[in-house]
Phi, psi and omega in degrees: 000132179297147184300323184289343181270354179285125179303131179269357178201141175236123179254132179240144171212148174223153177213143180283163169265182187235139173229169171055054185272071177290133185096359175304156190085342179265003179259032189244168181295327183280339175281333178068318174218154186199173174222129185223135173248135174206169184229125175277131184223159163267147024286138183263173170259150181225146178232136174228132180242118170275120184248132182214169178298151181303327183287351187284339181205158183286320181270117189286324181231116178243132180251129179241096178272091192297321182297335183256356182067027182252121173229120186202162179281138178239132177242125181308134184232067186294338185264305186271341178051050176264108183278149184267295184228320185235085187306319183298315181290316181294324178293322178296320178295319178298317182296314185277325181076162175233126180308141186299333183277000184244153166240143184222150165240122185253115179254134183231133180216139176239132177278346177271144179299147176297142178071031185274357181063034179240025177070026186297320181297321177294321179295319177299315181296317178298314180295322181291316177298316180299320180291314180295332180298335180284350181281346183230160180297153179087149181234135173281144175285164176306321179296318180294321177297315181299316182288327174297317178297320179294319180296326178300314181291316189273321186264319182277322183255353177056044179255159173285132179201129168282186184254347192292325184295316180295320180293319179295319179297323182285323186261328185067188177072196178259123190238143165242118186248125175251110175270111186268338177195101186317131001263016188278134187211160173247135181253121175249115179275133182272110183267082182284146174301157184304320183294325177288317179301310182295322180291320177297315178301320181293327186272339184281140175229146175240119182247118175274131184283355173095357175217149187291142172274142173216152178299148188217180177299331178297315180297318178298322178296316179298316180299315179299319180296314181291324178298317180291329184280337178090166187293340181266015175309129180304330179293321176291321180294324175300317179295318177301319181295328178295324176295316180296318180296322179294316177303310183296323181295318180293317178301323181275352185066029184261093184289329177296319179292321177295317177299321179295319178297321177297314180296316180295324179295319178298320177292327176293325174296317180299326179293334176290320174192131184300333182283356176286345174241108188283167177297322179295320178296316178299322179298314179294319182293324176297315178299317181299318180296324179299333181258019172084016177298144182273338180182157178224144178232122171290118186289150178070206183286343183092179182117198183286141179076199177086217187207171180227138170264131179242135172253113185273173173283192188282342187271120179295325179298321178293322178298313180296320178295320178299314181296321177297316181296320179297313183289334177282338182291321183211124182297344178281334183290134185222126172281128179250108180303138181225158177223138179293138183262116176286344182239154171265227179303130174234131183226134176208166182229154173233138179275130175066199182253010179292155183294000000 
């Protein structure tokens, strides 16, 4: 390999995904104010940038979206915004920019399945912004990174997006988020004692339903209904209350109360539209209750596909039996091992290719 082609710097970043988002739907523009509880977990998303002199290669910016098998040249398009294959990633590169004297190859990988309803796209954007931020002087705070990621989805790509996923990816941990005036919010991290943290980590399960979640006509219908009803709609207030109940339960180490809040939140989602809780989700939740689970939460906005967070009872043997039963029920159902993330976005660099 020619000396000039050797990367003179390698930038790494990782960010957690999000589960158990009680109070979701209240972190939106139509809710205007909200309360959200969520938990940052691994498996995380990771970004690595090989940085080299501009003279080292003909293509100045190369994007390698590993999960999709896509590797291609990206050229910043600040004026026409014509996306090639992955608008979210390309928009983040456009927003942050790459210094003219540098050439980069940006590799992105997620250990969570695509469309898992765990805020993965927001985590990818947060990790990518954090990594690109190291290419120029000055550092963005976690809050600034989260809001930049949110603006990419809402302003550059004109998509519907709440704020909680980006904040969880940036901060990690167990969060209680108070949105006082969309999109502005305060993040309070719940600093649980180790015994509560470890027990919560041991009891939580993430079940992928085997097919990707995507926004649908059902979501658009719900948004129109909530927009017309206004921010004080009792259905939104019920969801806000579930976030508060979840926060209080973790502080108290009351797993039964947290499980109840998860179950009540799922029913509050169903009240917005019955199709937000799919038949497959109901099947998994029935099985979980048979094995003593304390609560289940349909992750994200709900709907077809996606995933479910389950809070089990105290017996590990019952948890293992439950997971076997779920995966035997449908070959598409998949248990995704998770670990609570004490950290949010993490970014670091290594000089050159030395070990």
